NUVO-200182 format. One line per field, with one value per atom (N, C-alpha, C, O): residue number from 0; residue in one letter; chain; atom name; x, y, z. Coordinates in steps of 0.1 Angstrom, whole numbers. Layout:
residues N
num = c(NUM ...)
residuo = c(A ...)
cadena = c(A ...)
atomo = c(CA ...)
px = c(X ...)
py = c(Y ...)
pz = c(Z ...)
This chain:
residues 201
num = c(0 0 0 0 1 1 1 1 2 2 2 2 3 3 3 3 4 4 4 4 5 5 5 5 6 6 6 6 7 7 7 7 8 8 8 8 9 9 9 9 10 10 10 10 11 11 11 11 12 12 12 12 13 13 13 13 14 14 14 14 15 15 15 15 16 16 16 16 17 17 17 17 18 18 18 18 19 19 19 19 20 20 20 20 21 21 21 21 22 22 22 22 23 23 23 23 24 24 24 24 25 25 25 25 26 26 26 26 27 27 27 27 28 28 28 28 29 29 29 29 30 30 30 30 31 31 31 31 32 32 32 32 33 33 33 33 34 34 34 34 35 35 35 35 36 36 36 36 37 37 37 37 38 38 38 38 39 39 39 39 40 40 40 40 41 41 41 41 42 42 42 42 43 43 43 43 44 44 44 44 45 45 45 45 46 46 46 46 47 47 47 47 48 48 48 48 49 49 49 49 50 50 50 50 51 51 51 51 52 52 52 52 53 53 53 53 54 54 54 54 55 55 55 55 56 56 56 56 57 57 57 57 58 58 58 58 59 59 59 59 60 60 60 60 61 61 61 61 62 62 62 62 63 63 63 63 64 64 64 64 65 65 65 65 66 66 66 66 67 67 67 67 68 68 68 68 69 69 69 69 70 70 70 70 71 71 71 71 72 72 72 72 73 73 73 73 74 74 74 74 75 75 75 75 76 76 76 76 77 77 77 77 78 78 78 78 79 79 79 79 80 80 80 80 81 81 81 81 82 82 82 82 83 83 83 83 84 84 84 84 85 85 85 85 86 86 86 86 87 87 87 87 88 88 88 88 89 89 89 89 90 90 90 90 91 91 91 91 92 92 92 92 93 93 93 93 94 94 94 94 95 95 95 95 96 96 96 96 97 97 97 97 98 98 98 98 99 99 99 99 100 100 100 100 101 101 101 101 102 102 102 102 103 103 103 103 104 104 104 104 105 105 105 105 106 106 106 106 107 107 107 107 108 108 108 108 109 109 109 109 110 110 110 110 111 111 111 111 112 112 112 112 113 113 113 113 114 114 114 114 115 115 115 115 116 116 116 116 117 117 117 117 118 118 118 118 119 119 119 119 120 120 120 120 121 121 121 121 122 122 122 122 123 123 123 123 124 124 124 124 125 125 125 125 126 126 126 126 127 127 127 127 128 128 128 128 129 129 129 129 130 130 130 130 131 131 131 131 132 132 132 132 133 133 133 133 134 134 134 134 135 135 135 135 136 136 136 136 137 137 137 137 138 138 138 138 139 139 139 139 140 140 140 140 141 141 141 141 142 142 142 142 143 143 143 143 144 144 144 144 145 145 145 145 146 146 146 146 147 147 147 147 148 148 148 148 149 149 149 149 150 150 150 150 151 151 151 151 152 152 152 152 153 153 153 153 154 154 154 154 155 155 155 155 156 156 156 156 157 157 157 157 158 158 158 158 159 159 159 159 160 160 160 160 161 161 161 161 162 162 162 162 163 163 163 163 164 164 164 164 165 165 165 165 166 166 166 166 167 167 167 167 168 168 168 168 169 169 169 169 170 170 170 170 171 171 171 171 172 172 172 172 173 173 173 173 174 174 174 174 175 175 175 175 176 176 176 176 177 177 177 177 178 178 178 178 179 179 179 179 180 180 180 180 181 181 181 181 182 182 182 182 183 183 183 183 184 184 184 184 185 185 185 185 186 186 186 186 187 187 187 187 188 188 188 188 189 189 189 189 190 190 190 190 191 191 191 191 192 192 192 192 193 193 193 193 194 194 194 194 195 195 195 195 196 196 196 196 197 197 197 197 198 198 198 198 199 199 199 199 200 200 200 200)
residuo = c(X X X X X X X X X X X X X X X X X X X X X X X X X X X X X X X X X X X X X X X X X X X X X X X X X X X X X X X X X X X X X X X X X X X X X X X X X X X X X X X X X X X X X X X X X X X X X X X X X X X X X X X X X X X X X X X X X X X X X X X X X X X X X X X X X X X X X X X X X X X X X X X X X X X X X X X X X X X X X X X X X X X X X X X X X X X X X X X X X X X X X X X X X X X X X X X X X X X X X X X X X X X X X X X X X X X X X X X X X X X X X X X X X X X X X X X X X X X X X X X X X X X X X X X X X X X X X X X X X X X X X X X X X X X X X X X X X X X X X X X X X X X X X X X X X X X X X X X X X X X X X X X X X X X X X X X X X X X X X X X X X X X X X X X X X X X X X X X X X X X X X X X X X X X X X X X X X X X X X X X X X X X X X X X X X X X X X X X X X X X X X X X X X X X X X X X X X X X X X X X X X X X X X X X X X X X X X X X X X X X X X X X X X X X X X X X X X X X X X X X X X X X X X X X X X X X X X X X X X X X X X X X X X X X X X X X X X X X X X X X X X X X X X X X X X X X X X X X X X X X X X X X X X X X X X X X X X X X X X X X X X X X X X X X X X X X X X X X X X X X X X X X X X X X X X X X X X X X X X X X X X X X X X X X X X X X X X X X X X X X X X X X X X X X X X X X X X X X X X X X X X X X X X X X X X X X X X X X X X X X X X X X X X X X X X X X X X X X X X X X X X X X X X X X X X X X X X X X X X X X X X X X X X X X X X X X X X X X X X X X X X X X X X X X X X X X X X X X X X X X X X X X X X X X X X X X X X X X X X X X X X X X X X X X X X X X X X X X X X X X X X X X X X X X X X X X X X X X X X X X X X X X X X X X X X X X X X X X X X X X X X X X X X X X X X X X X X X X X X X X X X X X X)
cadena = c(A A A A A A A A A A A A A A A A A A A A A A A A A A A A A A A A A A A A A A A A A A A A A A A A A A A A A A A A A A A A A A A A A A A A A A A A A A A A A A A A A A A A A A A A A A A A A A A A A A A A A A A A A A A A A A A A A A A A A A A A A A A A A A A A A A A A A A A A A A A A A A A A A A A A A A A A A A A A A A A A A A A A A A A A A A A A A A A A A A A A A A A A A A A A A A A A A A A A A A A A A A A A A A A A A A A A A A A A A A A A A A A A A A A A A A A A A A A A A A A A A A A A A A A A A A A A A A A A A A A A A A A A A A A A A A A A A A A A A A A A A A A A A A A A A A A A A A A A A A A A A A A A A A A A A A A A A A A A A A A A A A A A A A A A A A A A A A A A A A A A A A A A A A A A A A A A A A A A A A A A A A A A A A A A A A A A A A A A A A A A A A A A A A A A A A A A A A A A A A A A A A A A A A A A A A A A A A A A A A A A A A A A A A A A A A A A A A A A A A A A A A A A A A A A A A A A A A A A A A A A A A A A A A A A A A A A A A A A A A A A A A A A A A A A A A A A A A A A A A A A A A A A A A A A A A A A A A A A A A A A A A A A A A A A A A A A A A A A A A A A A A A A A A A A A A A A A A A A A A A A A A A A A A A A A A A A A A A A A A A A A A A A A A A A A A A A A A A A A A A A A A A A A A A A A A A A A A A A A A A A A A A A A A A A A A A A A A A A A A A A A A A A A A A A A A A A A A A A A A A A A A A A A A A A A A A A A A A A A A A A A A A A A A A A A A A A A A A A A A A A A A A A A A A A A A A A A A A A A A A A A A A A A A A A A A A A A A A A A A A A A A A A A A A A A A A A A A A A A A A A A A A A A A A A A A A A A A A A A A A A A A A A A A A A A A A A A A A A A A A A A A A A)
atomo = c(N CA C O N CA C O N CA C O N CA C O N CA C O N CA C O N CA C O N CA C O N CA C O N CA C O N CA C O N CA C O N CA C O N CA C O N CA C O N CA C O N CA C O N CA C O N CA C O N CA C O N CA C O N CA C O N CA C O N CA C O N CA C O N CA C O N CA C O N CA C O N CA C O N CA C O N CA C O N CA C O N CA C O N CA C O N CA C O N CA C O N CA C O N CA C O N CA C O N CA C O N CA C O N CA C O N CA C O N CA C O N CA C O N CA C O N CA C O N CA C O N CA C O N CA C O N CA C O N CA C O N CA C O N CA C O N CA C O N CA C O N CA C O N CA C O N CA C O N CA C O N CA C O N CA C O N CA C O N CA C O N CA C O N CA C O N CA C O N CA C O N CA C O N CA C O N CA C O N CA C O N CA C O N CA C O N CA C O N CA C O N CA C O N CA C O N CA C O N CA C O N CA C O N CA C O N CA C O N CA C O N CA C O N CA C O N CA C O N CA C O N CA C O N CA C O N CA C O N CA C O N CA C O N CA C O N CA C O N CA C O N CA C O N CA C O N CA C O N CA C O N CA C O N CA C O N CA C O N CA C O N CA C O N CA C O N CA C O N CA C O N CA C O N CA C O N CA C O N CA C O N CA C O N CA C O N CA C O N CA C O N CA C O N CA C O N CA C O N CA C O N CA C O N CA C O N CA C O N CA C O N CA C O N CA C O N CA C O N CA C O N CA C O N CA C O N CA C O N CA C O N CA C O N CA C O N CA C O N CA C O N CA C O N CA C O N CA C O N CA C O N CA C O N CA C O N CA C O N CA C O N CA C O N CA C O N CA C O N CA C O N CA C O N CA C O N CA C O N CA C O N CA C O N CA C O N CA C O N CA C O N CA C O N CA C O N CA C O N CA C O N CA C O N CA C O N CA C O N CA C O N CA C O N CA C O N CA C O N CA C O N CA C O N CA C O N CA C O N CA C O N CA C O N CA C O N CA C O N CA C O N CA C O N CA C O N CA C O N CA C O N CA C O N CA C O N CA C O N CA C O N CA C O N CA C O N CA C O N CA C O N CA C O N CA C O N CA C O N CA C O N CA C O N CA C O N CA C O N CA C O N CA C O N CA C O N CA C O N CA C O N CA C O)
px = c(696 705 699 691 703 696 693 699 686 682 694 698 700 709 724 732 726 737 732 740 722 719 719 721 717 719 732 735 739 755 760 766 758 759 759 768 746 741 748 746 757 759 771 778 771 783 796 795 807 820 819 826 812 815 805 808 793 783 789 786 796 804 814 817 819 831 823 830 816 807 808 808 809 809 792 788 785 773 772 763 782 779 787 799 778 782 782 778 784 784 790 786 800 807 811 819 802 798 812 815 816 826 821 812 830 827 833 829 843 844 845 851 840 840 831 828 826 817 821 825 822 825 813 806 811 805 805 811 798 800 788 775 797 788 787 798 775 773 766 764 762 752 764 757 775 783 788 788 791 794 811 813 818 833 842 846 843 849 864 865 872 888 888 884 894 898 911 914 919 931 932 931 934 934 943 949 944 951 939 933 939 924 929 940 916 919 911 903 914 905 894 891 886 868 863 869 847 840 833 833 828 822 814 816 804 796 804 800 815 820 836 844 837 848 861 863 870 881 894 902 895 907 921 923 928 942 956 965 954 966 960 949 974 971 964 969 955 950 937 931 936 923 910 909 899 885 877 880 867 858 845 845 837 818 815 821 801 793 790 795 780 775 773 763 783 794 808 811 816 829 839 838 850 863 873 874 882 894 906 908 915 925 938 943 940 950 965 975 966 980 976 965 988 983 978 982 966 956 952 949 951 944 933 934 921 907 900 897 898 886 872 872 861 848 841 840 834 823 811 809 801 785 774 773 766 754 741 732 745 733 736 728 746 748 758 768 749 757 769 773 775 791 788 794 776 775 774 780 765 762 773 774 785 797 804 812 802 813 806 814 795 789 790 786 794 794 809 810 818 830 840 852 829 835 840 851 834 840 853 859 859 872 886 897 880 892 891 881 904 908 906 914 898 889 905 908 912 925 936 944 935 944 937 939 928 922 919 920 917 916 904 905 893 881 877 872 880 876 865 866 854 842 847 848 851 854 845 848 832 820 820 818 821 821 834 835 846 858 862 873 855 863 850 839 854 848 848 858 840 840 834 823 843 840 839 848 830 830 833 825 845 846 844 847 837 835 837 838 837 836 852 861 852 866 877 889 873 884 889 900 880 885 898 904 906 915 929 938 927 934 934 945 924 925 931 936 931 940 951 958 956 972 977 988 971 977 979 988 972 973 981 985 982 992 1001 1002 1009 1021 1017 1025 1003 1000 995 990 996 992 975 974 966 954 947 939 952 949 953 945 962 967 960 956 956 949 935 928 929 918 917 908 926 928 930 933 929 931 918 917 907 895 896 905 883 883 896 902 898 909 909 901 919 922 937 947 939 952 952 944 961 963 976 985 974 984 982 971 990 985 984 990 975 969 972 966 979 981 983 976 992 997 986 986 977 963 962 961 964 962 949 939 950 937 937 946 927 924 914 905 922 911 905 912 895 884 880 871 887 881 871 876 857 852 838 834 832 819 802 802 794 784 775 777 765 754 746 737 752 743 751 746 759 767 782 788 789 803 812 806 824 835 834 831 837 838 851 854 857 866 861 856 862 856 869 876 871 882 878 868 885 880 894 905 890 900 894 883 902 901 890 891 881 871 870 862 885 890 895 895 899 902 895 901 882 869 870 871 870 869 882 882 892 907 906 912 901 904 894 897 884 871 875 874 881 887 897 895 911 919 914 919 904 898 888 887 883 874 883 881 892 900 912 917 914 922 913 920 902 891 893 895 894 897 909 906 921 930 927 928 923 919 910 911 902 891 901 900 909 920 926 926 933 941 931 933 921 910 906 903 906 901 914 913 925 937 943 946 943 949 938 941 926 918 920 921 921 919 935 938 944 956 965 962 979 990 991 999)
py = c(1385 1384 1382 1373 1389 1387 1377 1367 1375 1358 1354 1343 1365 1362 1356 1348 1361 1356 1342 1333 1340 1325 1316 1304 1319 1312 1307 1295 1318 1316 1305 1295 1307 1301 1286 1278 1282 1268 1262 1250 1270 1263 1252 1254 1244 1233 1240 1250 1234 1237 1239 1249 1231 1228 1241 1246 1243 1251 1268 1278 1265 1277 1283 1295 1271 1274 1273 1275 1272 1276 1262 1263 1249 1240 1232 1228 1230 1225 1212 1209 1202 1184 1182 1185 1177 1173 1158 1152 1151 1136 1134 1140 1126 1119 1103 1098 1097 1082 1079 1085 1070 1063 1048 1043 1041 1028 1017 1006 1024 1017 1024 1019 1036 1045 1055 1060 1058 1067 1080 1078 1091 1101 1111 1114 1117 1124 1133 1130 1146 1155 1152 1152 1149 1149 1158 1163 1166 1176 1177 1166 1189 1186 1181 1179 1178 1171 1182 1194 1176 1185 1179 1167 1184 1181 1189 1200 1182 1188 1184 1172 1191 1190 1190 1199 1180 1180 1177 1166 1184 1180 1180 1190 1169 1169 1162 1154 1162 1150 1145 1149 1134 1126 1123 1124 1120 1117 1106 1103 1100 1085 1088 1097 1080 1081 1072 1065 1076 1069 1079 1090 1074 1087 1076 1064 1084 1079 1077 1068 1084 1085 1079 1085 1069 1063 1066 1064 1072 1078 1070 1068 1067 1056 1064 1076 1053 1060 1059 1066 1048 1046 1056 1057 1062 1070 1060 1049 1065 1056 1047 1041 1048 1041 1049 1061 1042 1051 1040 1029 1049 1042 1049 1062 1044 1047 1047 1044 1052 1049 1067 1074 1071 1084 1088 1087 1093 1103 1092 1084 1093 1084 1093 1105 1087 1094 1089 1076 1098 1094 1101 1113 1090 1096 1099 1091 1112 1117 1115 1114 1115 1115 1115 1116 1111 1111 1124 1135 1119 1131 1138 1150 1135 1145 1136 1124 1144 1136 1144 1156 1137 1148 1137 1125 1145 1136 1142 1154 1130 1134 1128 1117 1137 1133 1138 1150 1132 1137 1141 1146 1136 1140 1148 1154 1146 1151 1167 1169 1176 1190 1190 1182 1201 1200 1201 1194 1211 1212 1198 1194 1189 1175 1167 1157 1169 1161 1165 1157 1175 1180 1173 1169 1172 1170 1154 1149 1147 1131 1130 1124 1135 1132 1144 1146 1151 1162 1154 1158 1142 1139 1132 1130 1128 1122 1133 1130 1146 1153 1167 1171 1173 1182 1195 1199 1203 1214 1225 1231 1225 1231 1228 1237 1219 1210 1207 1198 1216 1208 1219 1230 1217 1227 1220 1209 1229 1220 1232 1243 1228 1236 1229 1217 1237 1235 1237 1249 1228 1231 1226 1224 1225 1222 1232 1227 1243 1252 1253 1258 1248 1252 1236 1235 1227 1213 1211 1216 1203 1197 1181 1176 1175 1158 1155 1160 1145 1140 1125 1122 1114 1103 1094 1095 1085 1079 1062 1056 1057 1042 1035 1041 1021 1013 1007 1010 999 991 1003 1002 1013 1020 1031 1037 1033 1042 1041 1051 1029 1027 1031 1038 1026 1030 1045 1050 1052 1067 1074 1084 1070 1075 1073 1082 1060 1058 1064 1069 1066 1074 1089 1095 1093 1107 1111 1123 1098 1100 1089 1079 1092 1080 1070 1062 1069 1058 1047 1051 1033 1022 1020 1014 1024 1025 1008 1002 1004 989 980 971 980 971 975 966 989 995 989 990 983 979 967 967 956 945 949 941 962 964 967 970 969 972 987 994 994 1007 1014 1010 1023 1031 1047 1052 1052 1068 1071 1064 1080 1083 1097 1101 1104 1119 1116 1108 1123 1124 1135 1142 1139 1148 1143 1134 1150 1148 1160 1170 1159 1175 1185 1195 1183 1194 1197 1207 1189 1193 1184 1172 1188 1179 1173 1180 1159 1153 1141 1133 1142 1130 1119 1122 1106 1098 1088 1082 1087 1076 1065 1064 1056 1043 1034 1028 1033 1027 1021 1023 1014 1006 1014 1018 1016 1022 1010 1001 1012 1004 995 999 984 975 978 974 984 987 985 981 988 983 993 1002 994 1001 1014 1013 1027 1037 1047 1046 1055 1063 1077 1083 1083 1098 1106 1103 1116 1126 1139 1147 1141 1154 1164 1160 1179 1186 1201 1203 1208 1223 1229 1229 1235 1240 1247 1247 1256 1266 1259 1267 1247 1239 1231 1220 1230 1223 1223 1212 1231 1231 1224 1215 1230 1222 1209 1201 1203 1190 1182 1171 1185 1181 1176 1165 1188 1186 1176 1166 1176 1167 1152 1143 1150 1136 1131 1119 1141 1138 1134 1124 1142 1145 1131 1126 1127 1114 1102 1092 1100 1090 1080 1068 1088 1078 1067 1055 1072 1066 1055 1043 1059 1046 1037 1025 1041 1027 1019 1007 1026 1017 1008 995 1015 1003 992 980 999 987 977 966 980 970 960 949 968 961 950 938 955 948 945 936 948 942 950 963 942 948 946 947 944 942 945 945 947 952 940 939)
pz = c(1089 1081 1065 1062 1056 1044 1037 1041 1030 1025 1016 1016 1006 999 1005 999 1015 1025 1029 1027 1034 1036 1025 1027 1015 1004 1000 998 1000 998 1011 1007 1023 1033 1031 1034 1025 1021 1009 1006 1001 988 993 1003 985 988 981 974 983 978 963 957 957 945 937 927 943 938 941 936 952 956 944 941 940 931 915 905 913 901 893 881 898 892 891 902 882 881 885 893 882 883 895 897 902 917 916 926 905 904 891 881 890 881 880 887 868 866 853 843 858 845 846 853 838 836 849 851 857 868 883 893 882 896 894 883 907 909 917 929 915 921 925 915 940 942 952 962 952 965 978 977 988 1001 1006 1008 1012 1018 1032 1038 1039 1048 1061 1071 1063 1070 1083 1082 1095 1106 1106 1105 1107 1107 1118 1115 1129 1139 1143 1148 1142 1146 1163 1170 1167 1179 1183 1179 1190 1199 1213 1220 1218 1234 1240 1233 1250 1260 1269 1279 1263 1271 1285 1289 1294 1307 1308 1299 1321 1322 1324 1332 1318 1320 1307 1299 1307 1296 1288 1292 1277 1268 1260 1259 1253 1243 1230 1223 1226 1215 1218 1225 1212 1212 1203 1191 1212 1204 1201 1210 1188 1185 1188 1186 1194 1198 1189 1190 1178 1171 1157 1151 1155 1139 1127 1125 1122 1111 1114 1106 1126 1132 1132 1135 1128 1129 1140 1143 1145 1153 1152 1151 1153 1154 1138 1128 1140 1127 1122 1113 1132 1130 1145 1152 1149 1144 1143 1152 1131 1130 1137 1136 1143 1147 1140 1140 1134 1126 1134 1135 1139 1144 1132 1124 1133 1121 1127 1119 1140 1146 1162 1168 1166 1184 1188 1186 1197 1205 1194 1197 1179 1171 1163 1159 1163 1157 1149 1153 1137 1127 1130 1129 1135 1139 1127 1124 1121 1111 1114 1119 1111 1114 1106 1105 1100 1094 1098 1093 1113 1121 1137 1143 1140 1151 1150 1144 1160 1157 1166 1174 1162 1167 1184 1192 1191 1203 1207 1218 1200 1206 1206 1214 1196 1198 1210 1216 1211 1225 1235 1244 1237 1250 1252 1262 1243 1240 1250 1260 1245 1250 1258 1256 1267 1275 1287 1292 1294 1304 1302 1313 1291 1290 1282 1279 1282 1277 1290 1297 1291 1299 1293 1284 1296 1287 1285 1275 1296 1297 1285 1281 1282 1271 1259 1252 1256 1244 1234 1238 1220 1211 1201 1196 1200 1189 1180 1183 1171 1159 1151 1146 1149 1140 1124 1120 1114 1103 1090 1079 1099 1090 1075 1063 1077 1064 1056 1045 1063 1060 1052 1047 1052 1045 1034 1035 1025 1017 1016 1020 1012 1009 998 994 990 977 980 988 978 980 966 957 965 955 958 968 947 949 934 923 937 926 924 931 914 913 909 912 901 896 910 909 920 931 934 933 940 943 932 936 922 912 908 904 908 906 918 916 931 939 941 947 936 936 928 931 916 904 910 906 919 923 935 938 943 953 955 948 967 971 977 981 981 989 980 970 984 977 983 994 978 983 976 982 965 964 975 977 981 992 1004 1011 1007 1017 1018 1029 1007 1009 1018 1027 1018 1027 1042 1051 1045 1062 1066 1078 1060 1063 1066 1062 1075 1076 1082 1092 1074 1082 1077 1069 1081 1075 1071 1075 1064 1060 1055 1047 1059 1051 1039 1040 1031 1020 1010 1011 1000 993 975 970 970 956 946 948 937 930 941 940 952 960 969 976 969 979 990 987 1002 1014 1017 1020 1016 1014 1028 1031 1034 1045 1035 1028 1038 1028 1040 1047 1040 1048 1041 1032 1047 1037 1047 1056 1043 1051 1044 1033 1053 1044 1049 1061 1044 1047 1048 1041 1057 1062 1047 1039 1047 1039 1024 1014 1024 1010 1011 1021 997 995 1003 1009 1003 1009 999 987 1003 996 1004 1016 995 999 1000 991 1014 1012 1016 1026 1006 1004 1012 1009 1021 1031 1025 1024 1022 1017 1020 1024 1018 1019 1009 996 1016 1008 996 986 998 988 974 964 973 961 959 957 959 954 939 933 934 918 911 903 915 909 914 907 927 930 922 917 922 912 900 896 893 877 879 872 888 888 888 881 898 899 885 882 880 868 855 848 855 843 843 833 855 854 856 857 856 856 846 848 833 820 825 826 828 829 843 841 852 863 854 856 846 838 831 831 826 817 825 822 836 848 852 853 855 864 853 857 839 830 823 818 826 824 836 833 849 858 867 876 868 877 889 889 901 917 922 934 912 917 906 894 910 900 894 884)
């Protein structure tokens, strides 16, 4: 395969969209693009058994660290890992699925991930979505699907080892530029809301 094609494949969604900056920092929040993740969509009818990968059963629940499994709806998960390949992920839960009733799609090249942190993060997300992300902070790690500026977004609220909670935003790669501009251009108002109201309405 020609070298220039390999280089295009390795580009992040923002790089491919021609956005030079992959980090945006304001007074109350930090936004950055996260790359080199494996993202696997799994829809399956589980069977009795055990697995190295614990699949949550309630919508909005999450389990694991790396990989992490997000339950998007009954029997529908998004698996995210920074270390485990798609093939290895499959091998970890093969004994609890019925392969004749399972659909697995590697979406690593089709999705993008932005990470949002800081006290202004829930204000920014609440401004762009119909969900109350300020109240959601009280429920610990969870995930939700919503729309922001007509973009379908999966939000994963979680705590990284030894660090604060962050919001990971998973979206279709094709809208990376638009979504980045929507977030960065709305961040100043999130700063104002945070300084005025703090961590609550």
